N, C-alpha and C positions, 0 to 999 in steps of 0.2 A: 331523316324525314319520314313521317308516317305514310303508309300506303293509304289510298282513298278507299272508302266503303260507301256506296250509295245505299240508303234505306228508302224503299218505296212503299208508301202506305197502302192500306186496304181501301175499299171504296168509300169509306167515311172521310178519308183525308185527314188533315191536321185537326179538324174540329173534334173528333172522337179518338184521338191517338195518344191519350195520356199514358197508356201502357208502353209506348215506345221507349220511355225512360228506362224501363227494365233492361233494354238492350243497350241503349247508348251509354249508360253509366259504366258498363263493363267494356263495351267495344271501343269507346273513345280512348281507352288506355293504350291501344295498339293501332288504331286507325284514325285517319282524318275523315270525319263523317259528314256527308251531305244528305240532307233529308228532302225527299220529293213527295209532295202531296199529289196523289193520283188525280184528285178532282181538279187541281190547278193545272196539271199537265194536260188533262183531257178537256179543259175549258168547260167543265161541268157546272151547270147552274145549280147552286145549292140552296136557292131560296125555298124550294119545297124539299126539305131534307128527310126524305123517306127512302128506304132501301130500294123499293120498287122503282121510284122515279130516277134515282141515281143510277141504278143498274141499267135501266132503259136507255139513259143518255150515253153510258159507256158503250153499250151494244150498237147504238145508232150513231157512230162516228167518233165518240169520245176516245175509244181505244186507239184508233188510228191517229187522232190528233196528239194523244199522249206519246205514242211511239215516235211520231215525227219530231216532237219537242225534245225527247231524249236523244235522238240521233243528232239533232241540231246542237244540243248542249254538250254532249259527251263524245269527244273526238278521240279519246285514248282508251285502252283496255282498263276495265275497272272490276272491282269486286262488288257484288250486289247482294243485299238481303231484302227480300220482297215478300209482301203479305197479300194473300187473296188476289184481287184484281191486279195488284202491283206486280205479282209474279208473271202474269200474262203480258204486262207491259214490258217487263225486263226481258222475258224470253224472246219476244218479237223484236225488241231493240237489238238483242244479240243476233238474231237471224238476219236482220237488215244491216247491221253495222260490223259484225264480227268483232265487237269490242268488249267481250266478257272474258275476264280472267276466271272468276268464280261466280256462281249464282246459287244462292240458297233461297228456295221458295217454300213458304209455309201456307198451307190451305189454299193453294192456287188452283182451284177446281176447274177453271176454264181450260187449263192445259190439256185436259182429257180430249179436247178437240184438235190438238196440234198433231201434225203428221211428220214434222221434221224437227230436229233439235239443234240448238245453237252449239257452237264450238266453245269449249271451256269446261271447267270442273263444275258439274251440276249436282245438287243435292235437293231432294224434295221431301217434305214432311206433311203428313195428313193425319187428321184424327180418324180413328176407326169408325166413329159414328157420323162422319161427314158423308151424307148420302150422295154427294156429287163428286167424290174423289174418283180419280181414274182407276181403271181395272188393273189387276196384276199383269194381265196380258199387255196392256198399254205400256206399263213400266218396262217390261221385259223387251218388247218390240223396240222401245226407244233407248234401250241399254242405259238405264238410269240408276243412280244410287237413290234409294228412297227408304223412308221409315213410316210405317203405319203405327200411330200411337194408340195403345189400348185404352178403351173407355174414354176417349177424347172426342170432342166435336169440332166444328169448323173454327171456332174462335179460340182454339188451344193456344194460339200465339199471344193472347191477352193474359195468359196465366204467368205469374211471376216466376215460378219454379221452372217452367219450360223455357222462358226467356233467358234466365240465368244459365241453364244447362246448354242451350243452343249457343249462346254468346261465348261461353267458355270453349265449346267445341270448335267454333269458328276461329277463335284466337289460337287454340292448340294446333289446328290445321294450318293456319297461317305461319305459326312459329316453326312447324315442321316442314315448311316449304310446300305444303300441299296446294296452297292457293297462289303460289308464285309461278310466274312463267319461266 
């Protein structure tokens, strides 16, 4: 039986997540994948589908609603791959539930505001040109594995090559028991 892997979207949710296939087509060979739309989790009104409006809704209660929903739905330890705001949701799910085996976050810039880390194997990836990425001091204080990707921006996760490389790395880590408890 395949181990579960949750994929949690960025702030655009399912609507603008065609790039996720670059991960799922590789990862589904080793994992049973469950996809979570961050907007659905946070009960975000997508009728005005602009970044500013969506972001404001997440900040004004959507993040908490989404975390509550994840805690309600996921009762066992899981592996998670999360993008942007999805990483914030996953991180806080882990803090609240202690149900993270592994968490890979890509471009989860709001994590720079976190002061404690969840238990589990944690890996973070940020584009060098993402102006909101955490500082090196933050990574060191939180004792995190991280990679800053040269000449990449916030949406590095949408790039096919990055998706393929990260997916292979996740599978290799899982195969080598890095992600197993």
